[in-house]
C-alpha positions in Angstrom: -17.9 19.9 -5.0 -19.4 16.4 -4.5 -18.2 13.2 -6.0 -20.7 11.0 -7.8 -20.4 7.9 -9.9 -20.1 8.7 -13.6 -23.1 7.7 -15.9 -23.3 4.0 -16.5 -21.7 4.1 -19.9 -18.2 2.6 -19.3 -15.2 3.7 -21.4 -14.0 1.1 -23.9 -12.7 -1.8 -21.8 -9.4 -1.7 -23.7 -8.3 1.6 -22.3 -8.9 2.2 -18.6 -8.8 5.8 -17.4 -7.6 4.6 -14.0 -7.6 1.3 -12.0 -7.9 0.5 -8.3 -6.1 -2.5 -6.9 -8.1 -4.6 -4.4 -6.2 -7.3 -2.4 -8.8 -10.1 -2.2 -8.4 -12.5 0.7 -10.5 -14.4 3.3 -10.9 -11.1 5.2 -11.9 -9.2 2.0 -13.8 -11.3 -0.4 -15.6 -10.7 -3.7 -18.7 -9.9 -1.7 -16.8 -7.1 0.1 -15.6 -5.8 -3.2 -19.1 -5.7 -4.5 -20.2 -3.6 -1.5 -17.3 -1.2 -2.3 -18.3 -0.6 -5.9 -20.4 2.5 -5.3 -17.5 4.2 -3.5 -15.0 3.2 -6.1 -17.2 4.6 -8.9 -17.7 7.8 -6.9 -13.9 8.0 -6.4 -13.5 8.1 -10.2 -11.7 5.0 -11.3 -12.8 3.1 -14.4 -11.6 -0.4 -13.6 -11.2 -2.6 -10.5 -7.9 -4.3 -10.5 -8.4 -7.7 -8.7 -5.6 -9.8 -7.2 -5.5 -13.4 -8.3 -9.0 -15.0 -8.6 -8.3 -18.8 -9.0 -8.4 -21.2 -6.1 -5.4 -20.7 -3.9 -3.9 -22.5 -0.9 -6.2 -22.5 2.1 -6.1 -19.1 3.9 -4.0 -17.4 1.3 -3.9 -13.7 1.8 -2.5 -12.9 -1.7 -3.6 -15.6 -4.1 -0.3 -16.2 -5.9 -0.3 -19.8 -4.6 -2.8 -21.3 -7.1 -3.9 -24.9 -6.5 -6.8 -25.2 -9.0 -7.0 -23.4 -12.3 -10.5 -24.8 -12.9 -12.5 -22.6 -10.6 -12.7 -19.2 -9.0 -11.6 -19.3 -5.4 -14.3 -20.6 -3.1 -12.6 -18.7 -0.3 -13.3 -15.5 -2.1 -16.9 -16.4 -2.9 -16.6 -18.4 -6.1 -17.7 -17.6 -9.6 -21.2 -16.5 -8.5 -19.7 -13.8 -6.4 -17.4 -12.7 -9.2 -20.3 -12.4 -11.5 -22.2 -10.4 -9.0 -19.3 -8.1 -8.6 -19.1 -7.7 -12.4 -22.8 -6.9 -12.6 -22.6 -4.3 -9.9 -19.5 -2.8 -11.4 -21.1 -2.6 -14.9 -24.2 -1.0 -13.3 -21.8 1.8 -12.1 -19.9 2.1 -15.3 -16.8 0.1 -14.1 -15.0 -2.9 -15.5 -12.7 -5.6 -14.1 -9.1 -6.5 -14.5 -7.7 -9.7 -13.2 -4.2 -10.7 -12.0 -3.0 -13.8 -13.8 -0.3 -16.1 -12.4 1.1 -18.1 -15.3 4.5 -19.0 -13.9 3.8 -21.2 -10.9 1.4 -23.2 -8.7 1.5 -24.0 -5.0 3.0 -27.2 -3.5 0.3 -27.1 -0.9 -0.2 -28.8 2.4 -1.9 -31.3 2.0 -0.5 -31.9 -1.4 -3.7 -33.4 -2.7 -5.1 -29.9 -3.1 -3.0 -29.6 -6.2 -4.5 -32.4 -8.3 -2.1 -32.1 -11.3 0.9 -32.2 -9.1 -0.6 -35.1 -7.1 -0.9 -37.1 -10.3 2.7 -36.4 -11.2 3.9 -37.4 -7.8 1.9 -40.6 -8.0 2.6 -41.6 -11.7 5.9 -39.9 -12.4 6.9 -39.0 -15.9 4.1 -41.2 -17.3 1.5 -38.8 -15.8 -0.5 -36.8 -18.4 0.3 -33.9 -16.1 4.1 -34.4 -16.3 4.4 -31.7 -19.1 2.8 -29.2 -16.8 5.7 -28.8 -14.4 9.3 -27.7 -15.0 11.0 -30.7 -13.6 14.5 -32.0 -14.5 13.9 -35.7 -14.3 17.5 -36.4 -15.1 18.8 -34.8 -11.9 17.6 -37.4 -9.4 18.0 -41.2 -9.9 14.6 -42.9 -10.4 13.1 -45.8 -8.5 15.0 -49.2 -8.6 12.8 -50.5 -11.4 13.3 -47.3 -13.5 16.6 -45.7 -12.4 17.0 -43.7 -15.6 13.6 -42.0 -15.5 14.3 -39.8 -12.5 12.1 -38.5 -9.7 11.2 -35.3 -8.0 13.0 -34.0 -5.0 10.5 -32.9 -2.3 12.5 -30.9 0.3 9.8 -30.8 3.0 11.2 -32.8 5.9 12.2 -31.0 9.1 15.4 -33.0 9.5 17.4 -35.6 7.6 15.3 -38.6 6.5 16.8 -40.9 9.0 15.9 -38.6 11.9 12.2 -38.4 10.9 11.4 -41.9 9.7 9.2 -42.5 12.7 7.1 -39.5 11.7 6.2 -41.1 8.3 2.9 -43.0 8.3 1.3 -45.0 5.5 -2.5 -44.4 5.5 -4.2 -46.4 2.7 -2.8 -45.0 -0.6 -1.2 -42.0 1.1 2.1 -41.3 2.8 1.6 -38.8 5.7 4.2 -36.6 7.3 2.6 -34.3 9.8 0.1 -32.3 7.8 1.6 -33.4 4.4 -0.3 -36.1 2.5 1.5 -37.6 -0.5 0.2 -40.2 -3.0 1.8 -43.6 -3.2 2.8 -45.2 -6.4 0.2 -47.9 -7.3 1.2 -51.2 -5.9 3.6 -49.9 -3.2 1.4 -49.4 -0.2 2.1 -52.7 1.4 5.9 -52.5 1.1 8.3 -52.0 4.1 8.9 -48.3 4.6 12.5 -48.1 3.3 11.5 -50.0 0.1 8.3 -48.1 -0.2 10.2 -44.8 -0.1 12.7 -45.9 -2.7 9.9 -47.0 -5.1 8.2 -43.6 -5.3 8.4 -41.1 -8.1 9.5 -38.5 -5.5 12.3 -38.4 -3.0 11.5 -37.0 0.4 14.4 -34.9 1.7 15.5 -32.5 4.4 14.4 -29.0 3.4 18.0 -27.8 3.5 18.9 -29.9 0.4 16.8 -27.7 -1.8 19.6 -25.2 -2.3 21.8 -27.7 -4.1 19.7 -30.6 -5.2 16.2 -29.3 -6.1 15.2 -30.4 -9.6 12.1 -28.4 -10.2 12.1 -24.7 -11.1 10.5 -22.5 -8.4 9.2 -19.0 -8.1 12.5 -17.4 -7.1 13.6 -19.5 -4.1 10.2 -20.5 -2.7 10.1 -24.3 -2.6 6.4 -24.2 -2.1 5.8 -22.7 -5.5 6.5 -25.0 -8.4 7.0 -23.6 -11.9 4.4 -24.3 -14.6 5.4 -24.8 -18.3 2.9 -22.4 -19.7 4.8 -22.3 -23.0 3.2 -25.7 -23.7 -0.1 -25.0 -25.6 -2.1 -27.6 -23.7 -0.9 -26.2 -20.4 -1.8 -22.7 -21.4 -5.3 -23.8 -22.3 -5.8 -25.7 -19.1 -4.4 -23.0 -16.8 -6.1 -20.1 -18.5 -9.4 -21.7 -19.6 -11.6 -20.3 -16.8 -10.2 -16.8 -17.1 -10.5 -16.8 -20.9 -14.1 -18.0 -20.7 -14.9 -15.2 -18.2 -13.4 -12.7 -20.6 -15.4 -14.0 -23.5 -18.5 -13.7 -21.4 -17.8 -10.1 -20.5 -17.0 -10.7 -16.8 -13.3 -9.8 -17.1 -12.0 -7.1 -19.4 -8.3 -7.2 -19.0 -5.3 -8.8 -17.3 -2.2 -8.1 -15.2 0.4 -10.7 -15.8 2.5 -11.7 -12.8 6.2 -12.2 -13.2 6.6 -12.6 -16.9 10.4 -12.9 -16.4 9.9 -16.4 -15.1 8.4 -17.6 -18.4 10.4 -19.4 -21.0 9.0 -17.2 -23.7 7.2 -14.0 -22.5 6.6 -12.7 -26.0 5.1 -16.0 -27.2 2.9 -16.2 -24.1 1.6 -12.6 -24.7 0.9 -13.4 -28.3 -1.0 -16.5 -27.4 -3.0 -14.5 -24.7 -3.7 -11.6 -27.2 -4.9 -14.1 -29.7 -7.2 -15.8 -27.2 -8.7 -12.5 -26.0 -8.7 -10.5 -29.2 -6.2 -8.1 -27.7 -7.6 -7.4 -24.3 -6.0 -4.7 -22.2 -2.9 -6.4 -20.7 0.0 -5.2 -18.6 3.0 -7.1 -17.4 4.9 -7.0 -14.2 8.2 -6.4 -16.0 10.9 -4.9 -13.9 13.0 -2.6 -16.1 16.4 -1.5 -14.9 18.3 1.7 -15.7 17.3 2.9 -19.2 16.1 -0.5 -20.2 13.0 -0.4 -22.4 10.1 -2.9 -22.7 10.5 -4.9 -25.9 8.4 -3.3 -28.6 7.3 -6.7 -30.0 5.6 -7.7 -26.7 1.9 -7.4 -27.5 0.7 -5.7 -24.3 -0.2 -2.2 -23.2 2.9 -1.8 -21.1 4.2 -2.6 -17.6 2.5 -2.5 -14.2 4.3 0.7 -13.5 7.5 0.3 -11.4 9.3 2.3 -14.1 6.9 5.2 -13.4 7.4 4.9 -9.7 11.2 5.3 -10.1 10.8 8.4 -12.2 8.2 10.1 -10.0 10.1 9.4 -6.8 13.3 10.4 -8.6 12.2 13.9 -9.7 11.1 14.6 -6.1 14.4 13.4 -4.6 17.5 15.7 -4.2 20.3 14.0 -6.1 23.2 15.9 -4.5 21.7 15.5 -1.0 21.1 11.7 -1.5 24.7 11.4 -2.5 25.9 13.2 0.6 23.6 11.0 2.6 25.2 7.9 1.1 28.6 9.3 2.2 27.4 9.9 5.7 25.9 6.4 5.9 29.2 4.8 4.6 31.1 6.8 7.2 28.7 5.8 10.0 28.6 2.1 9.1 32.2 1.4 8.0 34.2 4.5 8.7 34.9 4.8 5.0 34.5 8.2 3.4 32.9 11.1 5.2 29.6 12.9 5.3 29.1 15.1 2.3 30.9 12.9 -0.2 29.3 12.8 -3.7 28.2 9.6 -5.3 31.2 8.0 -6.9 32.0 5.0 -9.0 32.2 2.3 -8.0 29.1 3.2 -5.9 28.7 1.1 -2.7 25.2 0.3 -3.7 26.4 -1.3 -6.9 28.9 -3.3 -5.0 26.2 -4.5 -2.7 24.1 -5.6 -5.7 27.0 -7.6 -7.1 27.6 -9.2 -3.8 23.9 -10.1 -3.5 23.9 -11.7 -6.9 27.1 -13.6 -6.2 25.7 -14.9 -2.9 22.7 -16.4 -4.8 24.8 -18.5 -7.1 27.7 -19.5 -4.9 28.3 -23.1 -3.9 25.8 -22.9 -1.1 23.8 -20.1 -2.5 20.0 -20.1 -2.6 20.0 -20.6 -6.4 22.9 -23.1 -6.6 20.5 -25.8 -7.8 19.4 -23.6 -10.7 23.0 -23.0 -11.7 23.7 -26.7 -11.5 20.8 -27.4 -13.9 22.4 -25.1 -16.5 25.8 -26.8 -15.9 24.2 -30.2 -16.6 22.7 -28.8 -19.8 26.0 -27.3 -21.0 27.8 -30.6 -20.3 25.3 -32.5 -22.3 25.6 -30.1 -25.2 29.4 -30.5 -25.1 29.1 -34.3 -25.0 26.9 -34.2 -28.1 29.1 -31.8 -30.1 32.9 -32.1 -30.0 33.2 -28.4 -30.9 31.8 -27.5 -27.5 33.4 -30.4 -25.5 36.0 -30.5 -22.7 34.7 -27.7 -20.6 34.9 -29.0 -17.1 31.7 -28.6 -14.9 33.7 -26.4 -12.5 34.7 -24.1 -15.4 31.1 -23.9 -16.6 29.9 -23.3 -13.1 32.4 -20.4 -12.6 31.5 -18.9 -15.9 27.8 -19.0 -15.3 28.2 -17.4 -11.9 30.4 -14.7 -13.4 27.8 -13.9 -16.0 24.8 -14.1 -13.7 26.6 -11.9 -11.1 27.4 -9.2 -13.6 24.3 -9.3 -15.7 22.8 -5.7 -15.5 19.1 -6.5 -16.1 16.6 -9.1 -15.1 16.9 -11.2 -18.2 18.0 -11.2 -21.9 15.3 -10.9 -24.5 16.6 -13.9 -26.6 14.3 -16.3 -28.3 15.8 -19.6 -29.6 16.1 -19.5 -33.4 16.1 -15.7 -33.7 19.1 -13.3 -33.7 19.8 -12.0 -30.2 18.7 -8.4 -29.7 21.5 -5.9 -29.6 20.6 -4.9 -26.0 21.0 -8.5 -24.9 24.4 -8.8 -26.6 25.5 -5.7 -24.8 24.3 -6.9 -21.5 26.1 -10.2 -21.7 29.3 -8.4 -22.7 28.9 -6.1 -19.7 28.4 -9.1 -17.5 31.6 -10.7 -18.6 33.4 -7.4 -18.0 36.3 -8.1 -20.4 37.2 -11.5 -18.7 35.8 -13.6 -21.5 37.7 -16.9 -21.8 36.8 -20.0 -23.8 34.3 -21.2 -21.3 32.9 -17.8 -20.8 32.4 -17.5 -24.5 30.6 -20.8 -24.6 28.2 -19.7 -21.8 27.6 -16.4 -23.5 27.0 -18.0 -26.9 24.6 -20.5 -25.4 22.7 -17.8 -23.4 22.4 -15.7 -26.6 21.4 -18.6 -28.8 24.4 -18.1 -31.1 25.3 -21.8 -31.5 22.2 -22.9 -33.5 19.0 -24.5 -32.4 18.1 -27.8 -30.8 16.2 -29.1 -27.8 19.0 -28.7 -25.2 20.4 -25.5 -26.7 17.0 -23.9 -26.8 16.4 -25.0 -23.2 19.7 -23.5 -22.1 18.8 -20.2 -23.7 15.4 -20.0 -22.1 16.5 -21.3 -18.8 19.4 -18.9 -18.5 17.0 -16.1 -18.9 14.7 -17.5 -16.2 17.6 -18.0 -13.9 19.0 -14.5 -14.5 15.6 -13.1 -13.5 15.6 -15.1 -10.2 19.2 -14.0 -9.4 18.3 -10.4 -10.0 15.2 -10.5 -7.9 16.7 -12.4 -5.0 20.2 -11.0 -5.2 19.3 -7.3 -5.6 15.7 -6.6 -4.5 15.6 -9.2 -1.7 19.2 -9.1 -0.5 21.1 -5.9 -1.5 18.2 -3.6 -0.9 18.0 -4.9 2.7 21.8 -4.5 3.2 22.5 -0.9 2.0 20.4 1.4 4.1 21.6 4.9 3.3 18.2 6.1 2.1 15.5 3.4 2.3 13.2 5.2 -0.1 15.6 4.3 -2.9 15.5 0.6 -2.2 12.3 -0.1 -4.1 11.3 -2.6 -6.7 13.1 -1.6 -9.9 15.1 1.1 -8.0 18.6 2.3 -8.6 20.1 3.4 -5.2 23.3 4.3 -7.0 21.6 6.8 -9.2 19.3 8.8 -6.8 17.2 11.7 -8.0 16.2 12.6 -11.6 16.5 16.0 -13.2 13.2 17.5 -14.5 14.5 17.4 -18.1 15.0 13.6 -17.8 11.6 13.3 -16.2 10.0 15.2 -19.1 11.9 13.0 -21.6 10.6 9.9 -20.0 7.0 11.2 -20.1 7.4 11.9 -23.8 8.7 8.4 -24.4 5.8 6.8 -22.6 3.3 9.0 -24.5 4.8 8.0 -27.8 5.5 4.3 -27.2 3.3 3.0 -24.3 0.5 5.5 -23.8 -1.7 2.9 -22.0 1.0 1.5 -19.7 0.2 1.4 -16.0 1.8 3.8 -13.6 2.0 3.1 -9.8 3.3 4.5 -6.6 2.3 1.8 -4.1 1.6 -1.9 -4.7 1.3 -5.1 -2.7 5.0 -5.6 -3.4 6.5 -2.2 -2.6 8.8 -2.2 0.4 7.4 1.1 1.6 4.3 2.9 0.5 4.5 6.1 -1.5 3.8 8.4 1.4 6.4 6.6 3.6 8.9 7.2 0.8 7.7 10.8 0.5 8.8 11.4 4.1 12.1 9.7 3.6 12.8 11.8 0.5 13.0 14.9 2.8 16.0 13.3 4.5 17.9 13.6 1.2 17.5 17.4 1.5 19.1 17.5 4.9 21.7 14.8 4.9 24.0 16.2 7.5 21.1 16.9 9.9 19.8 13.4 9.4 23.1 11.8 10.0 23.5 13.8 13.2 20.0 13.0 14.3 20.4 9.2 13.6 23.7 9.3 15.7 21.9 11.1 18.5 19.1 8.6 18.5 21.5 5.7 18.6 23.3 7.3 21.6 20.0 7.8 23.3 19.1 4.2 22.7 22.2 3.1 24.5 24.8 0.5 23.6 24.0 -2.7 21.8 23.0 -1.6 18.3 25.1 -1.7 15.2 25.1 1.3 12.9 23.6 -0.4 9.9 20.7 -1.8 11.9 20.2 1.5 13.6 19.9 3.4 10.2 17.3 0.8 9.2 15.5 1.1 12.5 15.4 4.9 12.6 14.4 5.4 9.0 11.7 2.8 9.4 10.3 4.6 12.4 10.3 7.9 10.4 8.8 6.4 7.3 5.8 4.7 9.1 5.3 6.9 12.1 3.1 6.5 14.0 3.7 2.8 14.1 3.2 0.2 16.8 5.9 -2.2 17.9 3.8 -5.1 16.6 4.2 -3.7 13.1 7.7 -2.4 13.4 9.4 -5.4 14.8 8.3 -7.9 12.1 9.3 -5.5 9.4 12.8 -5.1 10.9 13.2 -8.9 11.4 12.2 -9.5 7.8 14.7 -7.0 6.6 17.5 -8.5 8.7 16.7 -12.0 7.4 16.5 -10.9 3.8 19.9 -9.1 4.2 21.4 -12.4 5.3 24.3 -10.7 7.0 23.7 -11.4 10.7 20.7 -13.7 10.5 18.6 -15.3 7.7 15.4 -17.3 7.1 17.4 -20.5 6.9 19.9 -19.8 9.6 18.3 -17.5 12.1 20.5 -16.0 14.8 18.1 -15.8 17.8 20.4 -13.6 19.9 20.8 -11.0 17.2 17.1 -11.0 16.4 16.1 -10.6 20.0 18.5 -7.8 20.4 17.1 -6.0 17.3 13.6 -6.5 18.6 14.4 -5.3 22.1 16.2 -2.2 20.7 13.1 -1.3 18.6 10.7 -1.9 21.4 12.8 0.1 23.9 12.5 3.2 21.8 8.8 3.5 22.8 9.6 3.5 26.5 12.6 5.8 26.2 11.6 9.2 27.7 14.5 11.0 26.0 14.1 9.4 22.6 10.4 9.0 21.9 9.6 12.7 22.1 12.6 13.5 19.9 11.4 11.0 17.2 7.9 12.5 17.3 9.3 16.0 17.1 11.5 15.1 14.1 8.6 13.6 12.2 6.5 16.7 13.0 9.3 18.9 11.6 9.3 16.9 8.4 5.5 17.0 8.0 5.2 20.2 5.9 7.8 19.0 3.5 6.5 15.5 3.4 3.1 16.8 2.7 4.4 18.6 -0.4 6.1 15.4 -1.6 3.0 13.3 -0.9 0.6 15.6 -2.9 3.2 16.3 -5.6 3.7 12.5 -6.2 0.0 11.9 -6.1 -0.8 14.5 -8.7 2.1 13.5 -11.0 0.9 9.9 -10.8 -2.6 10.9 -11.8 -1.7 13.2 -14.7 1.5 11.9 -16.4 1.0 9.7 -19.5 -0.2 6.2 -18.8 -3.0 4.6 -16.7 -2.7 5.3 -13.0 -3.2 2.2 -10.8 -4.2 3.2 -7.2 -3.4 0.7 -4.5 -6.1 0.1 -2.0 -6.2 2.9 0.7 -3.6 5.0 -1.0 -6.2 7.7 -1.9 -5.4 8.9 1.7 -2.0 9.0 3.3 -0.7 5.5 3.7 2.4 4.7 5.7 2.9 0.9 5.2 6.0 -1.3 5.1 6.8 -4.5 3.2 4.3 -7.3 3.1 2.5 -8.5 5.0 2.2 -5.0 6.5 1.0 -3.5 3.2 -1.6 -6.2 2.4 -4.1 -5.7 5.3 -7.8 -5.2 4.8 -8.7 -1.6 4.1 -12.0 -0.1 5.4 -13.4 1.1 2.2 -16.7 1.9 3.9 -15.1 4.5 6.1 -13.3 5.9 3.0 -16.7 6.3 1.3 -17.9 8.3 4.2 -14.9 10.5 4.2 -15.1 11.0 0.5 -18.4 12.9 0.9 -16.7 15.2 3.4 -13.4 15.8 1.5 -14.4 18.3 -1.1 -13.5 21.3 1.1 -10.0 20.5 2.4 -9.1 22.0 5.7 -5.6 23.3 6.5 -3.5 20.7 8.2 -5.8 17.8 7.1 -3.6 15.9 4.7 -6.0 13.0 4.5 -8.7 15.3 3.2 -6.3 17.0 0.8 -5.0 13.8 -0.7 -8.5 12.2 -1.0 -9.9 15.4 -2.6 -6.9 15.6 -5.0 -7.3 12.0 -6.0 -11.0 12.2 -6.7 -10.7 15.4 -8.5 -8.0 14.2 -10.9 -9.7 10.8 -11.4 -13.0 12.5 -12.4 -11.1 14.8 -14.8 -9.5 11.7 -16.4 -12.8 9.9 -16.7 -14.5 12.8 -18.5 -12.1 12.8 -21.4 -8.6 11.7 -22.2 -5.8 14.0 -21.3 -4.1 15.7 -24.2 -0.5 15.8 -25.5 2.2 16.2 -22.9 4.1 19.5 -23.0 6.6 20.7 -20.3 6.2 24.2 -18.9 9.1 26.1 -17.4 8.9 28.5 -14.6 11.1 31.7 -14.4 12.8 33.1 -11.3 15.0 32.2 -8.4 13.0 29.1 -7.4 12.2 27.8 -10.9 13.9 24.5 -10.2 11.5 23.8 -7.4 8.5 23.8 -9.7 7.7 20.9 -12.0 4.9 21.8 -14.5 3.5 20.5 -17.7 0.4 20.8 -19.9 -1.9 18.0 -21.1 -3.3 19.3 -24.3 -4.6 22.9 -24.3 -6.8 22.7 -21.3 -5.1 21.0 -18.4 -1.9 22.0 -16.4 -0.2 20.2 -13.6 2.1 22.2 -11.3 3.9 20.6 -8.3 6.5 21.5 -5.8 9.7 19.6 -5.7 12.5 19.6 -3.0 10.3 21.6 -0.6 12.8 21.7 2.3 15.4 23.4 0.1 12.7 25.8 -1.2 11.8 26.9 2.3 15.5 27.3 3.3 16.1 29.5 0.2 13.3 31.8 1.1 10.3 30.4 -0.7 9.1 31.2 -4.2 9.9 34.9 -4.1 9.2 36.3 -7.5 9.2 33.0 -9.4 6.4 32.9 -12.0 4.8 30.4 -14.4 3.4 31.5 -17.7 -0.1 30.1 -18.1 -0.9 29.6 -21.9 -3.2 32.1 -23.5 -6.7 31.3 -24.7 -8.8 31.9 -21.6 -8.6 31.9 -17.8 -7.6 28.9 -15.7 -9.3 27.4 -12.7 -7.5 25.3 -10.1 -9.7 22.3 -9.7 -8.3 21.6 -6.2 -9.1 25.0 -4.7 -11.6 26.7 -7.1 -9.2 29.7 -7.4 -9.0 31.3 -10.9 -6.0 32.7 -12.6 -5.8 34.7 -15.9 -3.6 33.5 -18.7 -0.1 34.9 -18.7 2.5 35.1 -16.0 1.2 34.1 -12.5 3.4 34.3 -9.4 4.0 30.7 -8.2 3.5 31.9 -4.6 0.0 33.0 -5.6 -0.7 29.8 -7.6 0.4 27.6 -4.7 -0.7 29.7 -1.8 -3.1 27.1 -0.4 -1.5 23.9 -1.5 1.9 22.8 -2.9 0.3 21.6 -6.1 -2.3 22.9 -8.6 -4.4 21.1 -11.2 -5.6 23.8 -13.6 -8.2 23.6 -16.3 -9.7 26.2 -18.7 -12.7 27.9 -17.4 -15.7 25.8 -18.3 -13.7 22.6 -18.7 -14.0 21.4 -15.1 
């Protein structure tokens, strides 16, 4: 079989068959993307999914630090290059989706690169751009001539102001500090430096003050990303004008919305976007936790797919084994429990998540300033209405921290002036955990919009939701998931380490739900934000099937590495090596250091412990020179390989055939063993992949790269030819039936994959397990060309060459 581009009659732009994510950056521009179009068309996708296109900070490798909404990034080639890409894509029957960043802009260096922010820093609240940015002008005293009007805290100094005064230089109408260049308020350039500083609409401050005194909303805890008030119609128009024009002109066909949880009104934003685009295909990067569902009144096609990632990984993960592994980990790290303990409540991963959230909102937590902003709002509400008065700031602060620590999702779905959804009511009650006092009730009522409407009440309601999202993201994803290292594959965006594994019945139920409610939602396995790529997680999933063996192996490796390591760091180190093997020290060490700093237990970004970090790096590097350890690691990964292969191919085929629109991350059509960014955002050689695609149609035994590329292209072309039909689970019969996951799509497509392959091998293989192929004609496995009659077929025969099968009716391929 050869793979060729489909005829140049693209599918309707509103419904992609599959998308391919390209990370644009100075090393891979729009020109490079254009050169890759023939390959991507031959691969079989319908849309190219482009990372942010607007002008970003110089050298940006991701594009989420926008500095200018008025033009396509010159670093990427500018609008002419984007139009050339669109023309080439259209010529090959492809369309373009663009990543949109509505929540924030960069605070760049030099600051003049962000002209709207520059004007606000120069002219203060009188600037026509002041409504753009989410600034609490009441939180900082203003200049001496306008003390009540406030100013912006800029936490960019390397030390206290008094220690760096000599580094501040007035240059014309600018104030310079190293590479920073800030505007001067008109008429202040000739003043003595102390007076000049006091007269500005901004307060220069030591960077450490941001935690407690910052008065602009950020993206999570990133001071260099200032929040934009896209809920203001004029701001929406100004920040989206270029992208909307390009959509009207047919250059762009759809959008991926970054971080909608940061918006004051996600539903209102999506309605405005849908109205401006006529309902263009749009997905949102909404992280859903547990059984949480995307609100049905959000006008979009669905999420960007982390909910699918969790289900696909889950059905391929051994629940009982993962629980035993958690017990072994707890025993190794703290001496508590013992290997083989089942998951129990309260699960240690849940406790880690609560501690992570609590750390964010504590007196010196990274989001203490955001909590204080809510406290100030609540105090003002109480001062204006006696019914809500006399709640001391410390009481409000404690109540807010309690609710934010216990809140079980990213944010409530409350809109001021509307009744709170039942799910949000339940989540707030769960957060209070029965400890609701008068102040707690006030905080809950304000968060849920129960106390009526008004500017400050509405602001509290919206801002609580925004803060809750930041606490969840930073406290769980970026803290707890780096602290609890029992099975790293579980610590993924939107993941639930306390609930590992997913029964096939629950997987099928989720597929039915997606098919009914969100049939065009995205599904993903790897993204630019996943902490480990899908194939790295597929390897780690095998460890859940051999928990005692892995615990013994990890202990042996630690012994071989010698003294100096702590058990938690060693579990992180050894699983990272397994996940990404073969990996160079230059990739491994930065990933370990990032994990340790995010965990904030022994070191952190703001208080690095040089000794601990050096010891961690030395231990990692020493593994490569250890003659007793290195061969053992290599041998262990080789032993995992057959089972990891089954997980890799099973996950890939599920991703490409379950309900929804699969989004492939660049390079993931072959095995990809990457770690957290920036490791997963490197440039991919798509030219080399194009060459290999032509040679992958006849997979060879032991060549997983060929197998995965062939599987991907085959399934993508099948999707492009016609939509897949209705989802219907198929059950196998026999002693190994639980190891086969199968379903039909309509009357002419069947997916069958192996799950828990290590356990299958230990139990003696498929034996006489069989799958009934529906009547109506013979079936052909598109991956191997083998044909099977309708009726019962031995699974050992069906999966004799590969651990997966993609079957179609004869003549349908």
